[in-house]
C-alpha positions as CSV (number, residue, x, y, z in Angstrom):
1,M,0.0,0.0,0.0
2,I,1.2,3.5,-0.7
3,A,2.0,5.4,2.4
4,R,0.3,8.6,3.0
5,G,1.8,11.6,4.8
6,T,0.7,15.0,6.0
7,R,0.2,18.1,3.9
8,S,1.4,21.5,4.9
9,C,1.5,25.1,3.7
10,P,3.7,28.1,4.4
11,K,2.9,29.8,7.7
12,L,0.7,32.8,7.0
13,R,0.8,34.6,10.4
14,A,1.9,38.2,10.4
15,H,1.6,38.7,6.6
16,P,-0.9,41.2,5.0
17,A,-3.9,39.8,3.4
18,P,-2.6,39.9,-0.3
19,L,0.5,38.0,0.7
20,R,-1.5,35.5,2.8
21,L,-3.7,34.9,-0.3
22,A,-0.6,34.5,-2.6
23,L,0.9,32.0,-0.3
24,G,-2.3,30.1,0.0
25,L,-2.6,30.1,-3.8
26,L,0.9,28.6,-4.1
27,C,-0.2,25.7,-1.9
28,W,-3.4,25.3,-3.8
29,L,-1.9,25.4,-7.3
30,G,0.9,22.9,-6.6
31,L,2.9,23.8,-3.4
32,A,5.4,25.4,-5.7
33,T,7.8,26.4,-2.9
34,G,8.2,22.9,-1.5
35,L,9.2,24.5,1.8
36,P,8.4,22.6,5.1
37,A,6.2,24.8,7.1
38,Q,3.2,25.1,9.4
39,S,-0.4,25.0,8.3
40,P,-2.2,28.4,8.2
41,S,-5.2,26.9,9.9
42,E,-3.2,26.6,13.2
43,D,-2.9,30.4,13.2
44,A,-6.5,31.1,12.2
45,A,-7.3,32.7,15.5
46,N,-4.5,35.3,15.0
47,I,-5.2,36.5,11.5
48,S,-8.3,38.0,9.9
49,L,-9.4,35.9,6.9
50,S,-11.8,37.1,4.2
51,P,-14.5,34.5,3.3
52,Y,-12.6,33.9,0.0
53,E,-9.4,33.2,1.9
54,T,-11.2,31.0,4.3
55,A,-12.7,29.0,1.5
56,L,-9.4,28.7,-0.3
57,L,-7.5,27.4,2.7
58,N,-10.3,24.9,3.6
59,Y,-10.4,23.8,0.0
60,K,-6.6,23.3,0.0
61,N,-6.8,21.3,3.3
62,G,-9.6,19.1,2.1
63,H,-12.4,20.5,4.3
64,F,-14.9,21.0,1.4
65,D,-18.1,21.5,3.4
66,A,-16.5,24.3,5.4
67,A,-15.0,25.7,2.1
68,L,-18.5,25.7,0.5
69,G,-20.0,27.7,3.4
70,A,-17.2,30.3,3.2
71,I,-17.4,30.6,-0.6
72,E,-21.1,31.2,-0.4
73,A,-20.4,34.0,2.0
74,A,-17.8,35.4,-0.4
75,E,-20.4,35.3,-3.2
76,K,-22.7,37.6,-1.1
77,M,-19.9,40.0,-0.6
78,K,-18.8,40.1,-4.3
79,S,-21.5,38.8,-6.5
80,G,-20.5,37.8,-10.1
81,D,-16.8,37.7,-9.3
82,P,-15.2,35.1,-11.7
83,A,-12.4,34.0,-9.3
84,T,-15.0,33.3,-6.6
85,D,-17.2,31.3,-9.0
86,I,-14.3,29.2,-10.2
87,L,-13.2,28.3,-6.7
88,K,-16.9,27.5,-5.9
89,A,-17.0,25.2,-8.9
90,R,-13.8,23.4,-7.7
91,I,-15.3,23.0,-4.2
92,L,-18.5,21.6,-5.7
93,T,-16.5,19.2,-7.8
94,E,-14.7,17.9,-4.7
95,L,-18.2,17.4,-3.1
96,L,-19.2,15.4,-6.2
97,K,-21.9,17.9,-7.0
98,F,-21.0,17.8,-10.7
99,D,-24.2,19.3,-12.1
100,E,-23.9,22.3,-9.8
101,A,-20.3,22.8,-10.6
102,T,-21.0,22.6,-14.3
103,K,-23.7,25.3,-14.0
104,V,-21.4,27.7,-12.1
105,L,-18.7,27.4,-14.8
106,N,-21.2,27.7,-17.7
107,D,-22.7,30.8,-16.1
108,L,-19.3,32.5,-16.4
109,T,-19.7,32.7,-20.2
110,G,-20.3,36.3,-21.2
111,N,-19.2,37.7,-17.8
112,A,-17.6,41.0,-18.6
113,Q,-15.0,40.5,-15.8
114,M,-13.5,37.5,-17.5
115,T,-9.8,37.9,-18.5
116,P,-7.6,35.6,-20.6
117,A,-6.1,34.3,-17.4
118,L,-9.6,33.6,-15.9
119,N,-10.7,32.0,-19.2
120,T,-7.8,29.6,-18.8
121,A,-8.7,29.0,-15.2
122,Q,-12.3,28.3,-16.2
123,A,-11.2,25.8,-18.9
124,L,-8.8,24.1,-16.5
125,A,-11.6,23.8,-13.9
126,F,-13.9,22.3,-16.5
127,G,-11.2,19.8,-17.4
128,D,-10.6,18.8,-13.8
129,L,-14.4,18.5,-13.3
130,C,-14.6,16.1,-16.2
131,L,-11.5,14.1,-15.0
132,R,-13.0,13.8,-11.6
133,K,-16.3,12.4,-12.9
134,R,-14.3,10.1,-15.3
135,S,-15.5,11.7,-18.5
136,F,-12.0,11.2,-19.9
137,N,-12.6,12.3,-23.5
138,E,-14.3,15.5,-22.4
139,A,-11.4,16.2,-20.0
140,T,-8.9,15.7,-22.8
141,K,-10.7,18.3,-25.0
142,F,-10.5,20.9,-22.3
143,Y,-6.9,20.1,-21.5
144,E,-5.8,20.1,-25.1
145,S,-7.5,23.5,-25.6
146,L,-5.1,24.9,-23.1
147,L,-1.9,23.6,-24.7
148,S,-1.2,26.9,-26.4
149,A,-2.0,29.0,-23.3
150,K,0.1,26.7,-21.1
151,P,2.9,25.4,-23.3
152,N,5.2,22.8,-21.7
153,D,3.2,22.9,-18.5
154,P,4.0,19.6,-16.6
155,D,0.8,19.7,-14.6
156,L,-1.3,20.0,-17.7
157,T,0.7,17.3,-19.4
158,L,0.2,15.0,-16.5
159,K,-3.6,15.6,-16.5
160,L,-3.6,14.8,-20.2
161,I,-1.8,11.5,-19.5
162,Y,-4.4,10.7,-16.8
163,A,-7.3,11.5,-19.2
164,R,-5.9,9.4,-22.0
165,I,-5.2,6.4,-19.7
166,G,-8.7,6.7,-18.5
167,A,-9.9,6.6,-22.0
168,A,-7.7,3.5,-22.6
169,D,-5.6,5.4,-25.1
170,L,-2.2,4.3,-23.9
171,T,-0.5,5.3,-27.1
172,A,-1.4,9.0,-26.6
173,A,-0.7,8.7,-22.9
174,A,2.8,7.5,-23.6
175,K,3.3,10.2,-26.2
176,Y,2.5,12.9,-23.7
177,A,4.6,11.1,-21.0
178,S,7.6,11.4,-23.3
179,L,7.5,15.2,-22.9
180,L,8.2,15.0,-19.1
181,K,11.7,14.7,-17.8
182,P,12.9,13.0,-14.6
183,F,14.9,14.7,-11.8
184,D,18.5,15.0,-12.7
185,S,20.9,15.7,-9.8
186,A,23.7,16.6,-12.3
187,I,21.8,19.8,-13.3
188,D,22.5,23.0,-11.5
189,P,19.8,23.5,-8.8
190,L,19.2,27.0,-10.2
191,D,18.8,25.8,-13.8
192,P,15.2,26.6,-14.9
193,K,15.3,23.3,-16.9
194,R,15.5,21.3,-13.7
195,P,12.2,19.6,-13.0
196,G,10.4,21.2,-10.0
197,K,7.4,18.9,-9.9
198,P,7.1,15.1,-9.7
199,C,4.9,14.9,-12.8
200,Y,7.3,12.5,-14.5
201,Y,7.2,10.0,-11.7
202,F,3.4,10.1,-11.4
203,A,3.0,9.7,-15.2
204,K,5.3,6.6,-15.0
205,A,3.2,5.3,-12.0
206,A,-0.1,5.8,-13.9
207,L,1.2,4.0,-17.0
208,G,2.6,1.3,-14.7
209,Q,-0.8,0.8,-13.1
210,A,-2.5,0.8,-16.5
211,T,-0.2,-1.9,-17.8
212,G,-0.5,-4.1,-14.7
213,D,2.9,-3.2,-13.2
214,A,1.7,-2.0,-9.7
215,S,5.1,-2.7,-8.1
216,S,6.8,-0.3,-10.5
217,A,4.1,2.3,-9.9
218,E,4.8,2.2,-6.1
219,E,8.5,2.5,-6.7
220,D,7.9,5.6,-8.9
221,I,5.9,7.2,-6.1
222,E,8.5,6.4,-3.5
223,T,11.1,8.0,-5.8
224,S,8.9,11.1,-5.8
225,R,8.9,11.1,-2.0
226,T,12.7,10.8,-1.9
227,V,13.3,13.6,-4.5
228,Y,10.5,16.0,-3.7
229,G,9.4,15.1,-0.1
230,N,6.1,14.1,1.4
231,T,4.3,17.5,1.1
232,V,4.6,17.8,-2.7
233,T,4.1,14.1,-3.3
234,E,0.9,14.0,-1.2
235,H,-0.5,16.9,-3.3
236,Y,-0.1,14.9,-6.4
237,L,-1.1,11.6,-4.8
238,K,-4.6,12.7,-4.2
239,T,-5.7,12.8,-7.8
240,Y,-3.6,9.7,-8.6
241,L,-5.4,7.7,-6.0
242,E,-8.8,8.9,-7.1
243,L,-8.1,7.6,-10.6
244,F,-5.8,4.6,-10.1
245,A,-5.9,3.3,-6.6
246,P,-7.2,-0.3,-6.2
247,V,-10.7,-0.5,-4.9
248,N,-9.6,-1.9,-1.6
249,Q,-6.9,0.6,-1.0
250,S,-7.5,3.3,1.6
251,A,-7.0,6.9,0.5
252,T,-7.2,8.1,4.1
253,P,-4.1,10.0,5.4
254,S,-2.1,8.1,8.0
255,T,-2.0,11.1,10.3
256,A,-4.6,13.6,11.5
257,P,-5.6,16.1,8.8
258,V,-5.3,19.8,9.3
259,P,-8.4,21.1,11.1
260,A,-10.9,23.3,9.3
261,T,-10.4,27.0,9.4
262,N,-13.2,28.7,11.3
263,A,-11.7,32.1,11.8
264,A,-14.2,35.0,11.6
265,P,-14.0,36.5,8.2
266,A,-12.7,40.0,7.8
267,K,-15.2,42.8,7.4
268,P,-15.7,43.9,3.8
């Protein structure tokens, strides 16, 4: 069985709201810093969180019911805000409320506040929604529509690999996997070509599972733990387990999860 670890996020205490939100977004969008740190929820009593921030942190930490309540409060404060709606759709997706999530994303069409970046975020949320409900061909369409906007993006490539494996198109999955590169300790740590995410190893693991080589798949995930650490690996393991874990395998963390954030939201 694949071991599960804890997930953490950079400590947010004593930072102004924009920086807290930026750090939270780093965690949510891939834990890009990879720094060992304390969960922001542990300092919730000492900082003032907006409803959107509260929703974002609870979403990141897996407390989706609490996140939904907070994002609904954020909607009341800022109706029609695309970023709020996209986060709400992501929360609804995690709660398996696929029809509601689809409506929220569809309703963004024609919103005058949409920007190219938000259009990309909307399409990515649509792709992730389709992937989660195992509509693999539809997920592929959304992900492929983003290839020009996010060229050489390893996360997007990994999701395309997952979608093609789900659709039993191993040829296309292997083609996309060939675009990913493994960690290379010989490369200068500051070299921008050095892989900063474990997408290569999760792609290998997914292809291993798809071809019946579960032992190799677990080895690849353990390699990710060795190279990138538990925090980053756990972030990627969630989606992998949802798609490829054996039916009898537990996806429950081996340690206590970060508690939900219940701090009073900041006044608008």
